[in-house]
C-alpha positions as protocol buffer text, in pm:
chain_id: "A"
residue {
  index: 1
  type: MET
  ca { x: -22 y: -14 z: -7 }
}
residue {
  index: 2
  type: LEU
  ca { x: 252 y: 235 z: -110 }
}
residue {
  index: 3
  type: GLN
  ca { x: 41 y: 472 z: -286 }
}
residue {
  index: 4
  type: GLU
  ca { x: -177 y: 511 z: -21 }
}
residue {
  index: 5
  type: CYS
  ca { x: 87 y: 590 z: 260 }
}
residue {
  index: 6
  type: ILE
  ca { x: 193 y: 896 z: 13 }
}
residue {
  index: 7
  type: GLU
  ca { x: -148 y: 1014 z: -52 }
}
residue {
  index: 8
  type: GLY
  ca { x: -202 y: 967 z: 288 }
}
residue {
  index: 9
  type: LEU
  ca { x: 97 y: 1176 z: 413 }
}
residue {
  index: 10
  type: ASN
  ca { x: -15 y: 1458 z: 146 }
}
residue {
  index: 11
  type: ILE
  ca { x: 328 y: 1556 z: 102 }
}
residue {
  index: 12
  type: LYS
  ca { x: 407 y: 1925 z: 71 }
}
residue {
  index: 13
  type: PRO
  ca { x: 695 y: 2023 z: -193 }
}
residue {
  index: 14
  type: ASP
  ca { x: 932 y: 2244 z: 71 }
}
residue {
  index: 15
  type: GLY
  ca { x: 763 y: 1986 z: 368 }
}
residue {
  index: 16
  type: VAL
  ca { x: 939 y: 1796 z: 637 }
}
residue {
  index: 17
  type: TYR
  ca { x: 895 y: 1467 z: 739 }
}
residue {
  index: 18
  type: VAL
  ca { x: 977 y: 1154 z: 922 }
}
residue {
  index: 19
  type: ASP
  ca { x: 968 y: 850 z: 789 }
}
residue {
  index: 20
  type: VAL
  ca { x: 1009 y: 569 z: 1177 }
}
residue {
  index: 21
  type: THR
  ca { x: 1068 y: 246 z: 1003 }
}
residue {
  index: 22
  type: PHE
  ca { x: 1320 y: 312 z: 706 }
}
residue {
  index: 23
  type: GLY
  ca { x: 1402 y: -47 z: 601 }
}
residue {
  index: 24
  type: GLY
  ca { x: 1411 y: -129 z: 272 }
}
residue {
  index: 25
  type: GLY
  ca { x: 1358 y: 235 z: 167 }
}
residue {
  index: 26
  type: GLY
  ca { x: 1114 y: 187 z: -75 }
}
residue {
  index: 27
  type: HIS
  ca { x: 872 y: 524 z: 155 }
}
residue {
  index: 28
  type: SER
  ca { x: 1107 y: 729 z: 214 }
}
residue {
  index: 29
  type: ARG
  ca { x: 1207 y: 724 z: -189 }
}
residue {
  index: 30
  type: GLU
  ca { x: 889 y: 727 z: -300 }
}
residue {
  index: 31
  type: ILE
  ca { x: 878 y: 1101 z: 1 }
}
residue {
  index: 32
  type: LEU
  ca { x: 1206 y: 1225 z: -173 }
}
residue {
  index: 33
  type: LYS
  ca { x: 1061 y: 1235 z: -543 }
}
residue {
  index: 34
  type: ASN
  ca { x: 744 y: 1418 z: -424 }
}
residue {
  index: 35
  type: LEU
  ca { x: 956 y: 1718 z: -202 }
}
residue {
  index: 36
  type: GLY
  ca { x: 1108 y: 2000 z: -378 }
}
residue {
  index: 37
  type: PRO
  ca { x: 1413 y: 2123 z: -298 }
}
residue {
  index: 38
  type: LYS
  ca { x: 1375 y: 2266 z: -26 }
}
residue {
  index: 39
  type: GLY
  ca { x: 1180 y: 1966 z: 153 }
}
residue {
  index: 40
  type: ARG
  ca { x: 1309 y: 1726 z: 422 }
}
residue {
  index: 41
  type: LEU
  ca { x: 1309 y: 1345 z: 527 }
}
residue {
  index: 42
  type: ILE
  ca { x: 1405 y: 1199 z: 844 }
}
residue {
  index: 43
  type: ALA
  ca { x: 1481 y: 871 z: 868 }
}
residue {
  index: 44
  type: PHE
  ca { x: 1454 y: 661 z: 1147 }
}
residue {
  index: 45
  type: ASP
  ca { x: 1558 y: 264 z: 1218 }
}
residue {
  index: 46
  type: GLN
  ca { x: 1745 y: 121 z: 1486 }
}
residue {
  index: 47
  type: ASP
  ca { x: 1830 y: -196 z: 1219 }
}
residue {
  index: 48
  type: ALA
  ca { x: 2286 y: -171 z: 1129 }
}
residue {
  index: 49
  type: ASP
  ca { x: 2163 y: -352 z: 740 }
}
residue {
  index: 50
  type: ALA
  ca { x: 1892 y: -17 z: 683 }
}
residue {
  index: 51
  type: GLN
  ca { x: 2195 y: 183 z: 675 }
}
residue {
  index: 52
  type: LYS
  ca { x: 2299 y: 28 z: 343 }
}
residue {
  index: 53
  type: ASN
  ca { x: 1971 y: 134 z: 182 }
}
residue {
  index: 54
  type: LEU
  ca { x: 2016 y: 484 z: 203 }
}
residue {
  index: 55
  type: PRO
  ca { x: 2031 y: 685 z: -92 }
}
residue {
  index: 56
  type: GLN
  ca { x: 2279 y: 933 z: -221 }
}
residue {
  index: 57
  type: ASP
  ca { x: 2046 y: 1303 z: -112 }
}
residue {
  index: 58
  type: GLU
  ca { x: 2112 y: 1591 z: 66 }
}
residue {
  index: 59
  type: ARG
  ca { x: 1697 y: 1632 z: 133 }
}
residue {
  index: 60
  type: LEU
  ca { x: 1761 y: 1335 z: 427 }
}
residue {
  index: 61
  type: THR
  ca { x: 1870 y: 1267 z: 774 }
}
residue {
  index: 62
  type: PHE
  ca { x: 1961 y: 900 z: 913 }
}
residue {
  index: 63
  type: ILE
  ca { x: 1845 y: 825 z: 1252 }
}
residue {
  index: 64
  type: ASP
  ca { x: 2010 y: 538 z: 1364 }
}
residue {
  index: 65
  type: GLN
  ca { x: 1774 y: 499 z: 1698 }
}
residue {
  index: 66
  type: ASN
  ca { x: 1428 y: 324 z: 1776 }
}
residue {
  index: 67
  type: PHE
  ca { x: 1086 y: 572 z: 1736 }
}
residue {
  index: 68
  type: ARG
  ca { x: 1073 y: 544 z: 2001 }
}
residue {
  index: 69
  type: TYR
  ca { x: 1353 y: 854 z: 2127 }
}
residue {
  index: 70
  type: LEU
  ca { x: 1061 y: 1029 z: 1780 }
}
residue {
  index: 71
  type: LYS
  ca { x: 1147 y: 1360 z: 1980 }
}
residue {
  index: 72
  type: ASN
  ca { x: 1485 y: 1420 z: 2099 }
}
residue {
  index: 73
  type: ASN
  ca { x: 1607 y: 1303 z: 1806 }
}
residue {
  index: 74
  type: CYS
  ca { x: 1360 y: 1521 z: 1612 }
}
residue {
  index: 75
  type: ARG
  ca { x: 1481 y: 1805 z: 1802 }
}
residue {
  index: 76
  type: LEU
  ca { x: 1814 y: 1770 z: 1781 }
}
residue {
  index: 77
  type: GLN
  ca { x: 1801 y: 1805 z: 1414 }
}
residue {
  index: 78
  type: GLY
  ca { x: 1603 y: 2171 z: 1414 }
}
residue {
  index: 79
  type: ALA
  ca { x: 1281 y: 1936 z: 1315 }
}
residue {
  index: 80
  type: THR
  ca { x: 1055 y: 2032 z: 1606 }
}
residue {
  index: 81
  type: ALA
  ca { x: 816 y: 2089 z: 1364 }
}
residue {
  index: 82
  type: VAL
  ca { x: 727 y: 1785 z: 1132 }
}
residue {
  index: 83
  type: ASP
  ca { x: 358 y: 1828 z: 843 }
}
residue {
  index: 84
  type: GLY
  ca { x: 369 y: 1394 z: 794 }
}
residue {
  index: 85
  type: ILE
  ca { x: 558 y: 1106 z: 1003 }
}
residue {
  index: 86
  type: LEU
  ca { x: 483 y: 736 z: 876 }
}
residue {
  index: 87
  type: ALA
  ca { x: 549 y: 415 z: 1027 }
}
residue {
  index: 88
  type: ASP
  ca { x: 501 y: 139 z: 872 }
}
residue {
  index: 89
  type: LEU
  ca { x: 475 y: -95 z: 1186 }
}
residue {
  index: 90
  type: GLY
  ca { x: 675 y: -529 z: 1225 }
}
residue {
  index: 91
  type: VAL
  ca { x: 954 y: -672 z: 1102 }
}
residue {
  index: 92
  type: SER
  ca { x: 1084 y: -626 z: 746 }
}
residue {
  index: 93
  type: SER
  ca { x: 1093 y: -848 z: 455 }
}
residue {
  index: 94
  type: HIS
  ca { x: 1432 y: -768 z: 463 }
}
residue {
  index: 95
  type: GLN
  ca { x: 1462 y: -924 z: 846 }
}
residue {
  index: 96
  type: PHE
  ca { x: 1238 y: -1198 z: 768 }
}
residue {
  index: 97
  type: ASP
  ca { x: 1461 y: -1350 z: 445 }
}
residue {
  index: 98
  type: GLN
  ca { x: 1760 y: -1311 z: 692 }
}
residue {
  index: 99
  type: ALA
  ca { x: 1747 y: -1711 z: 832 }
}
residue {
  index: 100
  type: GLU
  ca { x: 2065 y: -1587 z: 1100 }
}
residue {
  index: 101
  type: ARG
  ca { x: 1799 y: -1320 z: 1233 }
}
residue {
  index: 102
  type: GLY
  ca { x: 1568 y: -1623 z: 1367 }
}
residue {
  index: 103
  type: PHE
  ca { x: 1272 y: -1414 z: 1224 }
}
residue {
  index: 104
  type: SER
  ca { x: 1121 y: -1642 z: 1025 }
}
residue {
  index: 105
  type: ILE
  ca { x: 939 y: -2080 z: 1093 }
}
residue {
  index: 106
  type: ARG
  ca { x: 1118 y: -2089 z: 737 }
}
residue {
  index: 107
  type: PHE
  ca { x: 1508 y: -2116 z: 787 }
}
residue {
  index: 108
  type: ASP
  ca { x: 1652 y: -2299 z: 1096 }
}
residue {
  index: 109
  type: ALA
  ca { x: 1865 y: -2057 z: 1282 }
}
residue {
  index: 110
  type: GLU
  ca { x: 1985 y: -1990 z: 1619 }
}
residue {
  index: 111
  type: LEU
  ca { x: 1683 y: -1801 z: 1774 }
}
residue {
  index: 112
  type: ASP
  ca { x: 1802 y: -1453 z: 1724 }
}
residue {
  index: 113
  type: MET
  ca { x: 1447 y: -1166 z: 1677 }
}
residue {
  index: 114
  type: ARG
  ca { x: 1590 y: -879 z: 1706 }
}
residue {
  index: 115
  type: MET
  ca { x: 1591 y: -590 z: 1534 }
}
residue {
  index: 116
  type: ASP
  ca { x: 1820 y: -356 z: 1723 }
}
residue {
  index: 117
  type: GLN
  ca { x: 2168 y: -572 z: 1669 }
}
residue {
  index: 118
  type: ALA
  ca { x: 2339 y: -401 z: 1962 }
}
residue {
  index: 119
  type: GLY
  ca { x: 2043 y: -528 z: 2238 }
}
residue {
  index: 120
  type: GLN
  ca { x: 2084 y: -772 z: 2475 }
}
residue {
  index: 121
  type: LEU
  ca { x: 1843 y: -948 z: 2519 }
}
residue {
  index: 122
  type: THR
  ca { x: 1735 y: -1251 z: 2292 }
}
residue {
  index: 123
  type: ALA
  ca { x: 1429 y: -1492 z: 2209 }
}
residue {
  index: 124
  type: LYS
  ca { x: 1714 y: -1790 z: 2284 }
}
residue {
  index: 125
  type: GLU
  ca { x: 1711 y: -1566 z: 2608 }
}
residue {
  index: 126
  type: VAL
  ca { x: 1345 y: -1525 z: 2617 }
}
residue {
  index: 127
  type: VAL
  ca { x: 1294 y: -1925 z: 2635 }
}
residue {
  index: 128
  type: ASN
  ca { x: 1539 y: -2027 z: 2843 }
}
residue {
  index: 129
  type: THR
  ca { x: 1545 y: -1803 z: 3123 }
}
residue {
  index: 130
  type: TYR
  ca { x: 1186 y: -1715 z: 3164 }
}
residue {
  index: 131
  type: SER
  ca { x: 964 y: -1829 z: 3408 }
}
residue {
  index: 132
  type: GLU
  ca { x: 652 y: -2016 z: 3326 }
}
residue {
  index: 133
  type: GLU
  ca { x: 443 y: -1730 z: 3476 }
}
residue {
  index: 134
  type: GLN
  ca { x: 626 y: -1470 z: 3173 }
}
residue {
  index: 135
  type: LEU
  ca { x: 605 y: -1708 z: 2932 }
}
residue {
  index: 136
  type: HIS
  ca { x: 201 y: -1818 z: 3027 }
}
residue {
  index: 137
  type: ARG
  ca { x: 120 y: -1412 z: 2985 }
}
residue {
  index: 138
  type: ILE
  ca { x: 392 y: -1322 z: 2689 }
}
residue {
  index: 139
  type: PHE
  ca { x: 188 y: -1618 z: 2469 }
}
residue {
  index: 140
  type: GLY
  ca { x: -157 y: -1532 z: 2610 }
}
residue {
  index: 141
  type: ILE
  ca { x: -109 y: -1164 z: 2510 }
}
residue {
  index: 142
  type: TYR
  ca { x: 105 y: -1097 z: 2248 }
}
residue {
  index: 143
  type: GLY
  ca { x: 43 y: -1427 z: 2086 }
}
residue {
  index: 144
  type: GLU
  ca { x: -322 y: -1459 z: 2176 }
}
residue {
  index: 145
  type: ILE
  ca { x: -235 y: -1803 z: 2156 }
}
residue {
  index: 146
  type: LYS
  ca { x: -539 y: -2003 z: 2298 }
}
residue {
  index: 147
  type: ASN
  ca { x: -294 y: -2311 z: 2482 }
}
residue {
  index: 148
  type: ALA
  ca { x: -59 y: -2035 z: 2646 }
}
residue {
  index: 149
  type: LYS
  ca { x: -9 y: -2191 z: 2953 }
}
residue {
  index: 150
  type: THR
  ca { x: -9 y: -2571 z: 2818 }
}
residue {
  index: 151
  type: LEU
  ca { x: 310 y: -2392 z: 2565 }
}
residue {
  index: 152
  type: ALA
  ca { x: 453 y: -2183 z: 2855 }
}
residue {
  index: 153
  type: ASN
  ca { x: 474 y: -2516 z: 3076 }
}
residue {
  index: 154
  type: THR
  ca { x: 617 y: -2731 z: 2790 }
}
residue {
  index: 155
  type: LEU
  ca { x: 873 y: -2515 z: 2749 }
}
residue {
  index: 156
  type: VAL
  ca { x: 1009 y: -2504 z: 3073 }
}
residue {
  index: 157
  type: THR
  ca { x: 1020 y: -2856 z: 3100 }
}
residue {
  index: 158
  type: GLN
  ca { x: 1172 y: -2989 z: 2848 }
}
residue {
  index: 159
  type: ARG
  ca { x: 1404 y: -2712 z: 2884 }
}
residue {
  index: 160
  type: LEU
  ca { x: 1528 y: -2906 z: 3193 }
}
residue {
  index: 161
  type: ASN
  ca { x: 1675 y: -3179 z: 2957 }
}
residue {
  index: 162
  type: LYS
  ca { x: 1831 y: -2944 z: 2744 }
}
residue {
  index: 163
  type: PRO
  ca { x: 1792 y: -2563 z: 2622 }
}
residue {
  index: 164
  type: ILE
  ca { x: 1583 y: -2450 z: 2366 }
}
residue {
  index: 165
  type: ASN
  ca { x: 1851 y: -2274 z: 2090 }
}
residue {
  index: 166
  type: THR
  ca { x: 1761 y: -2274 z: 1763 }
}
residue {
  index: 167
  type: VAL
  ca { x: 1466 y: -2248 z: 1552 }
}
residue {
  index: 168
  type: GLN
  ca { x: 1417 y: -2613 z: 1483 }
}
residue {
  index: 169
  type: ASP
  ca { x: 1483 y: -2669 z: 1851 }
}
residue {
  index: 170
  type: LEU
  ca { x: 1108 y: -2449 z: 1928 }
}
residue {
  index: 171
  type: LYS
  ca { x: 942 y: -2590 z: 1638 }
}
residue {
  index: 172
  type: THR
  ca { x: 1054 y: -2946 z: 1739 }
}
residue {
  index: 173
  type: VAL
  ca { x: 965 y: -2940 z: 2124 }
}
residue {
  index: 174
  type: ILE
  ca { x: 581 y: -2774 z: 2067 }
}
residue {
  index: 175
  type: ALA
  ca { x: 484 y: -2990 z: 1797 }
}
residue {
  index: 176
  type: LYS
  ca { x: 254 y: -3189 z: 1969 }
}
residue {
  index: 177
  type: LEU
  ca { x: 62 y: -2850 z: 2075 }
}
residue {
  index: 178
  type: ILE
  ca { x: 17 y: -2743 z: 1684 }
}
residue {
  index: 179
  type: PRO
  ca { x: -337 y: -2817 z: 1593 }
}
residue {
  index: 180
  type: LYS
  ca { x: -388 y: -2961 z: 1331 }
}
residue {
  index: 181
  type: GLY
  ca { x: -397 y: -2851 z: 950 }
}
residue {
  index: 182
  type: LYS
  ca { x: -323 y: -2461 z: 1163 }
}
residue {
  index: 183
  type: GLU
  ca { x: 92 y: -2506 z: 1199 }
}
residue {
  index: 184
  type: ASN
  ca { x: 175 y: -2190 z: 957 }
}
residue {
  index: 185
  type: LYS
  ca { x: -92 y: -2007 z: 1172 }
}
residue {
  index: 186
  type: TYR
  ca { x: 3 y: -2154 z: 1504 }
}
residue {
  index: 187
  type: LEU
  ca { x: 369 y: -2069 z: 1436 }
}
residue {
  index: 188
  type: ALA
  ca { x: 328 y: -1729 z: 1377 }
}
residue {
  index: 189
  type: GLN
  ca { x: 173 y: -1666 z: 1675 }
}
residue {
  index: 190
  type: VAL
  ca { x: 468 y: -1784 z: 1869 }
}
residue {
  index: 191
  type: PHE
  ca { x: 738 y: -1601 z: 1679 }
}
residue {
  index: 192
  type: GLN
  ca { x: 516 y: -1331 z: 1673 }
}
residue {
  index: 193
  type: ALA
  ca { x: 439 y: -1289 z: 2080 }
}
residue {
  index: 194
  type: LEU
  ca { x: 866 y: -1379 z: 2111 }
}
residue {
  index: 195
  type: ARG
  ca { x: 930 y: -1108 z: 1889 }
}
residue {
  index: 196
  type: ILE
  ca { x: 704 y: -890 z: 2045 }
}
residue {
  index: 197
  type: GLU
  ca { x: 910 y: -921 z: 2373 }
}
residue {
  index: 198
  type: VAL
  ca { x: 1243 y: -906 z: 2289 }
}
residue {
  index: 199
  type: ASN
  ca { x: 1208 y: -602 z: 2109 }
}
residue {
  index: 200
  type: GLN
  ca { x: 969 y: -398 z: 2347 }
}
residue {
  index: 201
  type: GLU
  ca { x: 749 y: -353 z: 2051 }
}
residue {
  index: 202
  type: LEU
  ca { x: 394 y: -240 z: 2162 }
}
residue {
  index: 203
  type: GLU
  ca { x: 616 y: -43 z: 2431 }
}
residue {
  index: 204
  type: ALA
  ca { x: 783 y: 139 z: 2228 }
}
residue {
  index: 205
  type: LEU
  ca { x: 481 y: 175 z: 1991 }
}
residue {
  index: 206
  type: LYS
  ca { x: 302 y: 389 z: 2265 }
}
residue {
  index: 207
  type: GLU
  ca { x: 625 y: 559 z: 2341 }
}
residue {
  index: 208
  type: PHE
  ca { x: 619 y: 688 z: 2019 }
}
residue {
  index: 209
  type: LEU
  ca { x: 224 y: 729 z: 1885 }
}
residue {
  index: 210
  type: GLU
  ca { x: 217 y: 1020 z: 2206 }
}
residue {
  index: 211
  type: GLN
  ca { x: 567 y: 1210 z: 2146 }
}
residue {
  index: 212
  type: THR
  ca { x: 396 y: 1205 z: 1732 }
}
residue {
  index: 213
  type: ILE
  ca { x: 149 y: 1515 z: 1866 }
}
residue {
  index: 214
  type: ASP
  ca { x: 403 y: 1781 z: 2011 }
}
residue {
  index: 215
  type: ILE
  ca { x: 599 y: 1673 z: 1700 }
}
residue {
  index: 216
  type: LEU
  ca { x: 300 y: 1716 z: 1396 }
}
residue {
  index: 217
  type: LYS
  ca { x: 210 y: 2023 z: 1322 }
}
residue {
  index: 218
  type: PRO
  ca { x: -113 y: 2140 z: 1342 }
}
residue {
  index: 219
  type: GLU
  ca { x: -288 y: 2012 z: 1026 }
}
residue {
  index: 220
  type: GLY
  ca { x: -12 y: 1747 z: 998 }
}
residue {
  index: 221
  type: ARG
  ca { x: -42 y: 1396 z: 893 }
}
residue {
  index: 222
  type: LEU
  ca { x: -6 y: 1107 z: 1105 }
}
residue {
  index: 223
  type: VAL
  ca { x: 28 y: 781 z: 857 }
}
residue {
  index: 224
  type: ILE
  ca { x: 126 y: 388 z: 1096 }
}
residue {
  index: 225
  type: MET
  ca { x: 83 y: 110 z: 883 }
}
residue {
  index: 226
  type: SER
  ca { x: 19 y: -238 z: 1124 }
}
residue {
  index: 227
  type: TYR
  ca { x: 23 y: -572 z: 1045 }
}
residue {
  index: 228
  type: HIS
  ca { x: -137 y: -713 z: 1346 }
}
residue {
  index: 229
  type: SER
  ca { x: -435 y: -670 z: 1603 }
}
residue {
  index: 230
  type: LEU
  ca { x: -253 y: -570 z: 1945 }
}
residue {
  index: 231
  type: GLU
  ca { x: -70 y: -314 z: 1683 }
}
residue {
  index: 232
  type: ASP
  ca { x: -374 y: -161 z: 1504 }
}
residue {
  index: 233
  type: ARG
  ca { x: -596 y: -137 z: 1876 }
}
residue {
  index: 234
  type: LEU
  ca { x: -307 y: 106 z: 1952 }
}
residue {
  index: 235
  type: VAL
  ca { x: -268 y: 267 z: 1670 }
}
residue {
  index: 236
  type: LYS
  ca { x: -692 y: 312 z: 1690 }
}
residue {
  index: 237
  type: ASN
  ca { x: -782 y: 426 z: 2016 }
}
residue {
  index: 238
  type: PHE
  ca { x: -462 y: 648 z: 2010 }
}
residue {
  index: 239
  type: ILE
  ca { x: -633 y: 820 z: 1716 }
}
residue {
  index: 240
  type: ALA
  ca { x: -958 y: 789 z: 1883 }
}
residue {
  index: 241
  type: LYS
  ca { x: -898 y: 888 z: 2200 }
}
residue {
  index: 242
  type: GLY
  ca { x: -630 y: 1065 z: 2234 }
}
residue {
  index: 243
  type: LYS
  ca { x: -512 y: 723 z: 2462 }
}
residue {
  index: 244
  type: PHE
  ca { x: -491 y: 382 z: 2472 }
}
residue {
  index: 245
  type: HIS
  ca { x: -720 y: 292 z: 2754 }
}
residue {
  index: 246
  type: GLY
  ca { x: -1090 y: 414 z: 2859 }
}
residue {
  index: 247
  type: GLU
  ca { x: -1284 y: 709 z: 2718 }
}
residue {
  index: 248
  type: VAL
  ca { x: -1197 y: 1062 z: 2539 }
}
residue {
  index: 249
  type: GLU
  ca { x: -1175 y: 1306 z: 2813 }
}
residue {
  index: 250
  type: ILE
  ca { x: -1392 y: 1594 z: 2778 }
}
residue {
  index: 251
  type: ASP
  ca { x: -1312 y: 1993 z: 2909 }
}
residue {
  index: 252
  type: PHE
  ca { x: -1530 y: 2203 z: 3114 }
}
residue {
  index: 253
  type: PHE
  ca { x: -1745 y: 2316 z: 2825 }
}
residue {
  index: 254
  type: GLY
  ca { x: -1848 y: 1849 z: 2748 }
}
residue {
  index: 255
  type: ASN
  ca { x: -1583 y: 1848 z: 2407 }
}
residue {
  index: 256
  type: GLN
  ca { x: -1399 y: 1621 z: 2353 }
}
residue {
  index: 257
  type: ILE
  ca { x: -1029 y: 1666 z: 2462 }
}
residue {
  index: 258
  type: LYS
  ca { x: -818 y: 1463 z: 2132 }
}
residue {
  index: 259
  type: PRO
  ca { x: -555 y: 1632 z: 1961 }
}
residue {
  index: 260
  type: LEU
  ca { x: -570 y: 1346 z: 1660 }
}
residue {
  index: 261
  type: GLU
  ca { x: -888 y: 1291 z: 1404 }
}
residue {
  index: 262
  type: SER
  ca { x: -919 y: 1083 z: 1158 }
}
residue {
  index: 263
  type: PHE
  ca { x: -899 y: 1085 z: 835 }
}
residue {
  index: 264
  type: THR
  ca { x: -1078 y: 784 z: 736 }
}
residue {
  index: 265
  type: ARG
  ca { x: -1371 y: 593 z: 919 }
}
residue {
  index: 266
  type: LYS
  ca { x: -1269 y: 254 z: 845 }
}
residue {
  index: 267
  type: ALA
  ca { x: -839 y: 124 z: 851 }
}
residue {
  index: 268
  type: ILE
  ca { x: -733 y: 131 z: 453 }
}
residue {
  index: 269
  type: ILE
  ca { x: -646 y: -258 z: 353 }
}
residue {
  index: 270
  type: ALA
  ca { x: -455 y: -372 z: 44 }
}
residue {
  index: 271
  type: SER
  ca { x: -666 y: -480 z: -271 }
}
residue {
  index: 272
  type: ASP
  ca { x: -688 y: -812 z: -359 }
}
residue {
  index: 273
  type: GLU
  ca { x: -402 y: -772 z: -684 }
}
residue {
  index: 274
  type: GLU
  ca { x: -187 y: -634 z: -375 }
}
residue {
  index: 275
  type: ILE
  ca { x: -228 y: -970 z: -180 }
}
residue {
  index: 276
  type: ALA
  ca { x: -186 y: -1178 z: -521 }
}
residue {
  index: 277
  type: GLN
  ca { x: 203 y: -1026 z: -528 }
}
residue {
  index: 278
  type: ASN
  ca { x: 236 y: -965 z: -142 }
}
residue {
  index: 279
  type: ASN
  ca { x: 119 y: -1194 z: 83 }
}
residue {
  index: 280
  type: ARG
  ca { x: 233 y: -990 z: 383 }
}
residue {
  index: 281
  type: ALA
  ca { x: -61 y: -739 z: 337 }
}
residue {
  index: 282
  type: ARG
  ca { x: -331 y: -997 z: 367 }
}
residue {
  index: 283
  type: SER
  ca { x: -338 y: -845 z: 741 }
}
residue {
  index: 284
  type: ALA
  ca { x: -175 y: -522 z: 705 }
}
residue {
  index: 285
  type: LYS
  ca { x: -365 y: -222 z: 786 }
}
residue {
  index: 286
  type: LEU
  ca { x: -346 y: 118 z: 725 }
}
residue {
  index: 287
  type: ARG
  ca { x: -459 y: 421 z: 905 }
}
residue {
  index: 288
  type: ILE
  ca { x: -417 y: 816 z: 877 }
}
residue {
  index: 289
  type: ALA
  ca { x: -482 y: 1061 z: 1107 }
}
residue {
  index: 290
  type: VAL
  ca { x: -462 y: 1453 z: 1074 }
}
residue {
  index: 291
  type: LYS
  ca { x: -356 y: 1620 z: 1412 }
}
residue {
  index: 292
  type: LYS
  ca { x: -616 y: 1962 z: 1502 }
}
residue {
  index: 293
  type: ASN
  ca { x: -616 y: 2311 z: 1476 }
}
residue {
  index: 294
  type: LEU
  ca { x: -708 y: 2409 z: 1732 }
}
residue {
  index: 295
  type: SER
  ca { x: -697 y: 2763 z: 1698 }
}
residue {
  index: 296
  type: LYS
  ca { x: -992 y: 2718 z: 1454 }
}
residue {
  index: 297
  type: SER
  ca { x: -1163 y: 2548 z: 1650 }
}
């Protein structure tokens, strides 16, 4: 949904934009195409591999950081008010395709799953050192796995005999727990839960979303693509209520206190044609919001 993202940003040729998930650089290149000589793009990515994809363009500033540090880094770059922010959440295709990173169920590799290779926590450490209660929590909440308690117990029991170090080790240990005919879905949920824990993805997303309000100009655009319900729920609630839980706050006069307005009534989803070309687009949900211009209200 590249084109939908670019249209959602409503790019002004002389504007300042932020792509907080640079990855392979596809979105950033498209933004640059729409910017004039005075336009500016700031791109974030915590994965060192992303820097190999940087185009030579003086309008682009690259920041080797997680997007949870959005506000401070933008300020350091003199970008205290920007026209649009784009986030394409989750794991990049490049990370999935690198066997040694341990993100994919397709390859055997050490259980790593770090998006930031300088990070300390790996999936191997989670599987081998977390308590049964901790594992039950992450598989139940982050993976939305129905037999999360049994899964956690199985891992804790098995690792007493032998550490669970690789993707194949993990698949072998949990093979009997997987519902017949749902092997890929179940394993994807297990890997999703471990990846979210290793990278603190939901905590980082919350911190990022809260900072977007301070960085966006009035009428600036926030464009976010998510790939699973946990992310999408946080994004949807934040756009609708300015918070992640509870109801919208009301001021003394009964007006809703929320900084963003949804630009589309519902999330935008990929067309059948795009899904045929890129299966990963099947689960993508794109949400676009506009920061309210309080001076007009």
